[in-house]
C-alpha positions in Angstrom: 9.8 -34.7 62.0 7.2 -37.2 61.1 4.6 -39.0 63.2 4.7 -42.7 62.7 2.1 -45.2 64.0 3.6 -48.6 64.8 0.6 -50.3 66.3 -2.0 -50.8 65.1 -1.1 -50.4 61.4 -3.6 -49.2 58.8 -5.1 -52.7 58.6 -4.8 -53.3 62.3 -7.5 -50.9 63.5 -10.8 -52.5 64.4 -12.8 -52.4 61.2 -15.9 -54.2 62.5 -17.3 -55.6 65.8 -18.3 -59.2 65.3 -21.3 -60.4 67.4 -24.5 -62.5 67.0 -26.4 -59.7 65.3 -28.4 -61.9 62.8 -29.2 -64.6 65.4 -30.4 -62.1 67.9 -32.3 -60.1 65.3 -34.3 -63.1 64.2 -35.1 -64.0 67.8 -36.1 -60.4 68.7 -38.2 -60.0 65.6 -40.2 -63.1 66.4 -40.8 -62.1 70.0 -41.6 -58.5 69.1 -44.2 -59.4 66.5 -46.1 -61.3 69.2 -46.0 -58.3 71.5 -47.0 -55.9 68.6 -50.3 -57.8 68.2 -51.0 -58.4 71.8 -54.3 -57.0 73.2 -54.6 -56.3 76.9 -57.8 -55.9 78.8 -58.5 -54.1 82.1 -58.1 -57.4 83.8 -54.6 -58.1 82.2 -53.2 -54.6 82.5 -50.8 -55.8 85.1 -49.3 -58.2 82.6 -49.0 -55.4 80.1 -46.9 -53.4 82.6 -44.7 -56.4 83.3 -44.1 -57.0 79.5 -43.3 -53.3 79.0 -40.8 -53.4 81.8 -39.1 -56.5 80.4 -38.8 -55.1 76.9 -37.4 -51.8 78.3 -34.9 -53.7 80.3 -33.7 -55.5 77.2 -33.3 -52.2 75.3 -31.3 -50.8 78.2 -29.0 -53.8 78.2 -28.3 -53.4 74.5 -27.4 -49.7 74.9 -25.3 -50.4 78.0 -23.2 -53.0 76.1 -22.6 -50.5 73.3 -21.4 -47.9 75.8 -19.1 -50.5 77.3 -17.6 -51.4 73.9 -17.2 -47.7 73.0 -15.2 -47.0 76.1 -12.8 -49.9 75.4 -12.3 -48.7 71.8 -11.5 -45.2 73.0 -9.0 -46.2 75.6 -6.1 -46.2 73.2 -7.2 -42.8 71.8 -7.2 -41.3 75.3 -3.6 -42.2 75.8 -2.7 -41.1 72.3 -4.5 -37.8 72.9 -2.4 -37.1 76.0 0.8 -37.8 74.2 -0.1 -35.5 71.3 -1.0 -32.7 73.7 2.4 -33.1 75.4 4.2 -32.8 72.1 2.1 -29.8 70.9 2.9 -28.1 74.3 6.6 -28.4 73.6 6.2 -27.0 70.1 3.9 -24.2 71.3 6.7 -22.8 73.5 8.9 -22.4 70.4 6.0 -20.9 68.5 5.4 -18.4 71.4 9.1 -17.4 71.3 9.0 -16.8 67.5 5.6 -15.1 67.7 6.8 -12.6 70.3 9.8 -11.6 68.1 7.6 -11.3 65.0 5.1 -9.1 66.8 7.9 -7.0 68.2 9.3 -6.5 64.7 5.9 -5.6 63.3 5.3 -3.2 66.2 8.6 -1.4 65.5 7.8 -1.3 61.8 4.4 0.3 62.5 6.1 2.8 64.8 8.7 3.7 62.2 6.0 4.0 59.5 3.9 6.2 61.8 7.0 8.4 62.5 7.5 8.9 58.8 3.9 9.8 58.3 4.1 12.2 61.2 7.2 13.8 59.7 5.4 14.3 56.4 2.4 15.7 58.2 4.5 18.2 60.1 6.2 19.4 57.0 3.0 20.1 55.1 0.4 21.1 57.6 -0.4 24.9 57.9 -0.2 26.4 61.3 -3.6 28.1 60.9 -5.4 24.8 60.4 -3.3 22.5 62.5 -5.6 22.9 65.5 -8.6 22.0 63.3 -6.8 19.0 61.6 -4.5 17.4 64.2 -2.3 14.4 63.3 -4.5 12.0 65.3 -7.4 12.8 62.9 -5.1 12.4 59.8 -3.4 9.1 60.8 -5.3 6.0 59.8 -4.5 2.5 61.0 -3.8 1.2 57.5 -1.0 3.9 57.1 1.1 1.9 59.5 0.9 -1.3 57.5 3.8 -2.3 55.3 1.3 -2.9 52.4 0.3 0.7 52.3 2.9 2.8 50.3 4.2 6.2 51.4 3.3 7.5 48.0 -0.4 6.8 48.5 -0.3 8.1 52.1 1.3 11.4 51.0 -1.3 11.8 48.3 -4.1 11.3 50.8 -2.7 13.7 53.4 -2.1 16.5 50.9 -5.6 16.1 49.5 -7.1 16.2 53.0 -5.1 19.3 54.1 -6.2 21.1 50.9 -9.8 20.2 51.4 -9.9 21.3 55.0 -8.1 24.5 54.2 -10.5 25.4 51.5 -13.6 24.3 53.4 -12.6 26.4 56.5 -12.0 29.4 54.3 -15.4 29.1 52.9 -17.0 28.7 56.3 -15.1 31.7 57.7 -16.4 33.8 54.8 -20.0 32.6 55.1 -22.4 35.5 55.7 -24.5 33.7 58.3 -25.2 34.2 62.0 -24.6 30.4 62.3 -21.1 30.3 61.1 -19.7 28.9 64.4 -22.3 26.2 64.5 -21.6 25.3 60.9 -17.8 25.0 61.7 -18.5 22.9 64.7 -20.5 20.4 62.7 -17.9 20.4 59.9 -15.0 19.6 62.3 -16.8 16.4 63.4 -16.3 14.7 60.1 -14.8 17.3 57.7 -18.1 17.2 55.7 -19.0 20.5 54.2 -22.4 19.2 53.1 -23.2 18.5 56.8 -22.2 22.0 57.7 -24.5 23.5 55.1 -27.3 21.3 56.2 -26.9 22.5 59.7 -27.1 26.1 58.5 -30.4 25.3 56.7 -31.8 23.6 59.7 -31.0 26.5 62.0 -32.3 29.1 59.6 -35.6 27.1 59.2 -35.9 26.9 63.0 -35.3 30.7 63.3 -37.9 31.4 60.6 -40.4 29.2 62.3 -39.7 31.0 65.6 -40.2 34.4 64.1 -43.5 33.4 62.4 -44.7 32.1 65.7 -43.8 35.3 67.5 -45.5 37.4 64.8 -48.6 35.3 65.1 -48.6 35.7 68.9 -48.2 39.5 68.5 -51.1 39.6 66.0 -53.3 37.7 68.3 -52.4 40.0 71.2 -53.2 43.1 69.2 -56.6 41.6 68.2 -57.3 40.6 71.7 -56.6 44.0 73.2 -58.6 45.7 70.4 -61.6 43.5 71.3 -61.2 44.3 75.0 -61.0 48.0 74.3 -64.1 47.8 72.0 -66.0 46.0 74.7 -64.9 48.4 77.4 -66.0 51.4 75.2 -69.3 49.8 74.6 -69.9 49.3 78.3 -68.8 52.9 79.0 -71.2 54.1 76.3 -74.0 52.1 77.8 -73.3 53.6 81.2 -73.3 57.2 79.9 -76.7 56.8 78.2 -79.4 59.2 79.4 -83.1 58.3 79.9 -84.9 58.9 76.5 -87.5 61.7 76.5 -90.8 60.1 77.5 -93.7 60.0 75.0 -96.2 62.6 76.3 -99.0 60.3 75.4 -97.5 57.1 76.9 -96.0 58.6 80.0 -98.0 60.6 82.5 -94.7 62.3 83.6 -94.9 64.4 80.4 -98.4 65.7 81.2 -99.1 69.4 80.7 -100.2 69.4 84.3 -96.5 69.1 85.3 -95.0 72.4 86.6 -92.5 73.9 84.1 -89.9 74.6 86.8 -90.0 71.0 88.3 -86.8 69.0 87.7 -87.3 65.3 86.7 -84.4 63.1 88.0 -82.8 60.6 85.6 -83.4 57.0 86.5 -80.4 54.9 87.5 -79.6 51.8 85.5 -77.7 48.7 86.8 -75.5 46.9 84.3 -73.5 43.7 85.2 -70.7 42.8 82.8 -67.3 41.1 82.8 -64.1 42.9 81.6 -61.0 41.3 80.1 -58.1 43.7 80.5 -54.5 44.2 81.7 -53.7 45.6 85.2 -53.1 49.0 83.6 -56.3 48.9 81.7 -58.3 48.0 84.8 -56.7 50.9 86.7 -57.7 53.2 83.8 -61.2 51.9 83.8 -61.6 52.4 87.5 -60.3 56.0 87.2 -62.8 56.6 84.4 -65.7 55.3 86.5 -64.7 57.5 89.4 -64.2 60.6 87.2 -67.7 60.2 85.7 -69.4 59.6 89.1 -70.4 56.1 88.2 -70.8 53.8 91.2 -69.4 50.3 90.8 -69.5 47.3 93.1 -68.9 43.5 92.9 -71.5 41.6 91.0 -73.9 39.9 93.6 -73.7 36.2 93.7 -76.8 34.4 92.5 
């Protein structure tokens, strides 16, 4: 099949459009030079607008003529294009028929190749790791291609089975509370390094948690010690007796005082704030009652 053009021949196509280009160019150049040097005043601005409109109209006329000529030149091409499309449509039906058969053949070839790979996998996979390494994770798209040899496929599969088997054995023997988490990460990509990194991450997080808990416990002990010390200090202040008055400074110690006369201790009022747990507050209250110490809310200022 060969496409032959009868008309026009190679030398019959329009090579050039002949028109009065040079004549029109000379006339336009002369007229344009006059307009290029024209000076308009406010009084002649109306004339400037009219000249601009005339020149724009001339440019539009030139472009319109070009569009008209182009359409005439393209008319044969439009018909030629429709005829070419009709021919390619006929051929495309034949192409579709062949393409469908080729694709069906390639599909059957891929299925047969996949079945061979599956057969080899079933014959070599261990039952104890099959659930961790299913066929769907082993099969690669390129294995089904005719360009990939069964020899290379078998080598890849055997190497992967051995690797997963050894890696899982190592993870199962790992003395770590995070063995399950490590295995979970490993099975995502069969990357032993990623599993080890997960163990390190979890151990670091646990260590950080323990240090935080220890620090909180230390602060609690210190806080309770300070509270006890403050409570003891307050209790000690409440139990203090009135110091013996100086016989010179205090008339209460005068020799004129009867020997059998009892001097009553003065009562002190101490306002303070206590930081304590509920149990500690209950103990403090019991202590105050047992020692006959009267307590009441602090008066508002």
